[in-house]
C-alpha positions in Angstrom: 0.0 0.0 -0.1 2.8 2.4 0.8 4.4 1.7 -2.5 0.8 2.3 -4.3 0.7 5.7 -2.1 4.0 7.1 -3.3 3.0 6.1 -6.9 -0.1 8.0 -6.8 1.4 11.0 -5.0 4.4 11.0 -7.9 1.4 11.1 -10.5 -0.2 13.9 -8.8 3.0 16.0 -8.6 3.8 15.5 -12.1 0.5 16.8 -13.3 0.5 20.0 -11.1 1.1 23.2 -12.9 4.7 24.5 -12.2 4.6 28.1 -10.9 6.3 30.6 -13.1 5.6 29.0 -16.2 5.0 31.8 -18.9 1.8 31.1 -21.1 3.7 30.4 -24.4 6.0 27.9 -22.9 3.8 25.8 -20.9 3.9 22.6 -23.1 7.5 22.6 -23.7 8.2 22.7 -20.3 5.8 20.1 -19.3 7.0 17.8 -21.9 10.5 18.1 -20.8 9.8 17.6 -17.1 7.7 14.5 -17.9 10.4 13.1 -20.0 12.7 12.8 -16.9 10.3 10.5 -15.1 10.6 7.8 -18.0 14.3 7.3 -17.6 15.9 4.2 -16.3 17.4 4.1 -12.7 20.9 4.6 -14.3 19.8 8.0 -15.5 16.9 9.2 -13.4 18.9 10.3 -10.6 21.1 12.7 -12.3 18.1 14.0 -14.4 15.9 14.4 -11.2 18.5 16.3 -9.5 18.5 18.9 -12.4 14.9 18.5 -13.2 14.4 22.4 -12.6 17.2 23.1 -15.1 15.7 20.7 -17.6 12.1 22.2 -17.3 12.8 25.8 -17.1 15.4 25.6 -20.0 13.3 23.8 -22.3 12.0 27.2 -23.7 15.8 28.4 -24.3 15.9 27.8 -28.1 12.5 29.8 -28.4 14.3 32.7 -26.7 17.2 32.4 -29.1 14.9 32.4 -32.1 15.0 36.2 -32.3 18.4 36.7 -30.9 20.8 34.3 -32.4 21.4 34.1 -36.3 20.6 30.7 -37.6 18.4 29.6 -34.7 15.0 30.1 -36.2 15.0 27.4 -39.0 15.9 24.7 -36.3 12.5 24.7 -35.1 10.3 23.7 -38.1 10.3 22.4 -41.9 8.1 23.8 -44.4 7.5 20.4 -46.4 5.1 22.1 -48.7 7.8 24.5 -50.1 9.3 21.2 -51.8 6.2 20.4 -53.9 4.2 17.5 -53.8 5.4 14.2 -52.0 7.9 16.1 -50.1 7.9 14.1 -47.1 8.8 11.1 -49.1 11.5 12.6 -51.5 13.6 15.0 -49.3 16.9 13.2 -48.3 16.9 12.3 -44.9 20.6 12.9 -44.3 22.0 16.5 -44.1 24.9 16.1 -46.6 22.6 14.5 -49.3 20.2 17.3 -48.7 22.7 20.0 -49.0 23.9 18.5 -52.3 20.5 18.5 -53.7 19.0 21.8 -52.4 22.2 23.8 -51.1 22.4 25.0 -47.4 20.8 28.3 -48.1 17.4 26.6 -49.4 17.1 24.1 -46.7 17.7 27.0 -44.0 14.9 29.0 -45.8 12.4 26.2 -45.2 13.4 24.9 -41.9 15.9 22.1 -40.7 14.4 20.6 -37.5 14.8 16.7 -38.3 18.4 17.4 -39.4 19.1 19.7 -36.2 17.6 16.7 -33.9 20.1 14.4 -35.2 23.0 17.0 -34.8 22.0 17.8 -31.2 21.8 14.1 -30.4 25.3 13.6 -31.6 26.4 16.6 -29.6 24.8 15.1 -26.3 26.5 11.9 -27.0 29.9 13.7 -27.1 28.9 15.6 -23.9 28.2 12.2 -22.0 31.5 11.0 -23.3 33.4 14.0 -21.9 31.4 13.9 -18.6 30.4 17.4 -19.0 27.7 18.2 -16.8 27.0 21.8 -18.2 26.7 20.5 -21.8 24.7 17.3 -20.9 22.1 19.5 -19.2 22.2 22.4 -21.7 21.9 19.8 -24.8 19.2 17.6 -23.0 17.0 20.7 -22.5 17.6 21.9 -26.2 17.1 18.5 -27.6 13.7 18.2 -25.8 12.8 21.5 -27.3 13.5 20.4 -31.0 12.0 17.0 -30.6 8.7 18.5 -29.2 8.7 21.0 -32.1 9.0 18.2 -34.7 5.9 16.7 -33.2 3.7 19.8 -33.8 1.7 19.8 -37.1 2.0 23.4 -37.8 5.8 23.3 -37.7 5.7 21.3 -40.9 4.1 24.0 -43.2 4.6 27.2 -44.7 0.9 28.2 -43.4 2.3 27.6 -39.8 -0.1 30.3 -38.2 -3.1 30.0 -40.4 -2.0 33.0 -42.4 -2.5 31.5 -45.8 -6.0 30.1 -45.0 -7.4 33.0 -43.1 -6.9 31.1 -39.7 -4.3 33.7 -38.1 -3.6 32.6 -34.5 -4.2 28.9 -34.8 -0.6 28.0 -33.9 -0.9 29.2 -30.3 -4.4 27.9 -30.3 -3.3 24.3 -30.9 0.4 24.3 -29.2 -0.4 26.5 -26.1 -4.3 27.1 -25.5 -5.2 23.5 -25.8 -2.5 22.0 -23.6 -3.3 24.6 -21.0 -6.7 23.8 -20.7 -6.7 20.1 -20.9 -3.3 18.5 -20.5 -3.9 17.9 -16.6 -6.2 15.1 -18.0 -3.9 13.6 -20.4 -2.5 10.2 -19.8 1.3 10.7 -19.7 2.4 7.1 -18.9 4.2 6.5 -21.9 6.5 3.6 -20.9 10.2 3.3 -20.7 12.5 4.8 -23.3 13.6 2.8 -26.2 17.1 2.7 -28.0 16.9 4.4 -31.2 18.7 2.6 -33.9 18.7 5.4 -36.4 18.1 8.6 -34.8 18.1 10.7 -38.0 15.2 8.6 -39.4 13.4 8.7 -36.0 13.3 12.6 -36.5 11.6 12.2 -39.8 9.3 9.8 -38.4 8.2 12.3 -35.8 7.8 15.0 -38.5 5.9 12.6 -40.8 3.5 11.9 -37.8 3.1 15.5 -37.4 2.5 16.4 -40.8 -0.1 13.7 -41.5 -2.2 15.5 -38.8 -2.1 18.8 -40.4 -5.3 18.6 -42.4 -7.4 17.9 -39.3 -5.6 20.8 -37.3 -6.7 23.3 -40.1 -9.8 21.6 -41.3 -11.6 21.1 -38.0 -11.0 24.6 -37.0 -12.3 26.0 -40.4 -15.6 24.0 -40.0 -16.2 25.2 -36.3 -15.5 28.6 -37.3 -18.3 28.5 -39.8 -20.5 27.2 -36.9 -19.5 29.8 -34.3 -20.4 33.4 -34.4 -17.4 35.6 -33.7 -18.4 36.7 -30.1 -18.7 32.9 -29.3 -15.3 32.0 -30.9 -13.4 34.5 -28.8 -13.3 35.5 -25.1 -11.3 37.6 -22.9 -9.1 36.5 -19.9 -6.7 38.2 -17.4 -3.3 37.0 -17.8 -0.4 38.6 -16.2 -2.6 41.5 -15.0 -3.4 42.1 -18.7 -6.9 41.3 -20.3 -6.1 39.2 -23.5 -8.4 38.0 -26.1 -8.1 34.2 -26.3 -10.2 31.4 -27.9 -13.4 30.9 -25.9 -13.5 27.9 -23.6 -16.6 26.7 -25.4 -14.9 27.0 -28.8 -11.8 25.4 -27.5 -13.8 22.5 -26.1 -15.6 21.8 -29.3 -12.1 21.9 -31.2 -10.5 19.7 -28.7 -13.4 17.1 -29.0 -13.1 17.4 -33.0 -9.4 16.5 -32.7 -10.1 13.3 -30.8 -7.0 13.3 -28.5 -4.6 14.5 -31.2 -2.8 17.1 -29.0 -2.6 14.4 -26.2 -1.2 11.9 -28.9 1.6 14.2 -29.9 2.4 15.4 -26.5 2.7 11.7 -25.3 4.9 11.0 -28.6 7.1 14.1 -27.8 7.6 12.8 -24.2 8.7 9.3 -25.2 10.9 10.4 -28.1 12.8 12.9 -25.9 13.7 10.4 -23.3 14.4 8.0 -26.0 17.0 10.3 -27.5 18.4 11.1 -24.1 18.8 7.3 -23.4 20.4 6.7 -26.8 22.9 9.3 -26.5 23.9 7.9 -23.1 24.0 4.2 -24.4 26.0 5.4 -27.5 28.4 7.4 -25.1 29.3 4.0 -23.3 26.7 4.4 -20.3 28.8 6.6 -18.2 28.1 6.7 -14.4 26.1 10.0 -14.1 25.9 9.8 -10.3 29.6 10.5 -10.4 29.2 13.7 -12.3 29.6 17.2 -10.7 26.9 20.0 -10.3 26.1 22.6 -12.7 28.8 25.3 -12.7 28.6 28.9 -11.9 29.7 29.7 -15.3 26.7 27.8 -16.9 24.4 30.0 -14.8 26.3 33.1 -15.8 25.8 31.9 -19.5 22.1 31.3 -19.0 21.6 34.7 -17.6 23.5 36.4 -20.2 21.5 34.5 -22.9 18.3 35.8 -21.3 19.5 39.2 -21.3 20.5 39.0 -25.1 17.2 37.5 -25.9 15.5 40.5 -24.6 17.7 43.0 -26.7 16.8 41.1 -30.1 16.7 43.0 -33.3 16.5 40.0 -35.5 13.4 39.3 -37.7 12.0 36.0 -38.1 8.6 34.7 -39.0 5.8 35.3 -36.5 5.2 31.7 -35.4 3.6 32.6 -32.1 1.5 35.6 -33.0 
């Protein structure tokens, strides 16, 4: 009974909202946090010790999007920019893709599946070097990119419905719905699996997300035709500001139409992230993580500097979250 009680208590703690989450970052932080609890005994102690870092810094790549040159394309891939059947004909490996399309073209339309593989390789090297700072930084970043690859609207030029008169659908699907409903999702996804071909796995995630795109756009369009404008939107106070949001009744109708799609994609992200971490650790020779040092003062300083830099951004990228 005592063991069962501890299990229930752990589940309750997992699903509680974490204080300090900014609205747009909710899903990324929850996904990274949940991934930690799927890890095997040899890894979970280290990751739980640093779970605050893994959780809070799940959003760092988004902070860098507008401050670091070359960061933005790492979050998406516009498959429809490559014509019909792009999902099946695009080269899976970076050097082949560059040879066929050039680096400039690939970066213009997004590089998320290739970048996932690169960060996984870097994480393997960090494990081999027993570098605590890099292990944590790359783990948090890798979680972000893997989660991005699971979002249908990260696979199209119509990323925010701007080409179909559905402006705002990106944050609706990726943020509003998880905020409202993820407390009731089943996040028991099982233990991580060793990924034999990490590059192909990244493309598998992208393919799964892209196959859901028609539903994401189509169901929203259907419901918009059924709802009056004053019923589709409402107002809520957030951070002491009154903000227009998709109404709860419209959100509920859309969520039902999607029939568990957001939950499935979040579950897929949780398991994939843990599996990439696990694979990097295995490929590094399974180093003993319990003997690693703590996060350095230098890394904490770097994080603070990164936040300041993000606040002074002058770079322009596509308006993915507006």
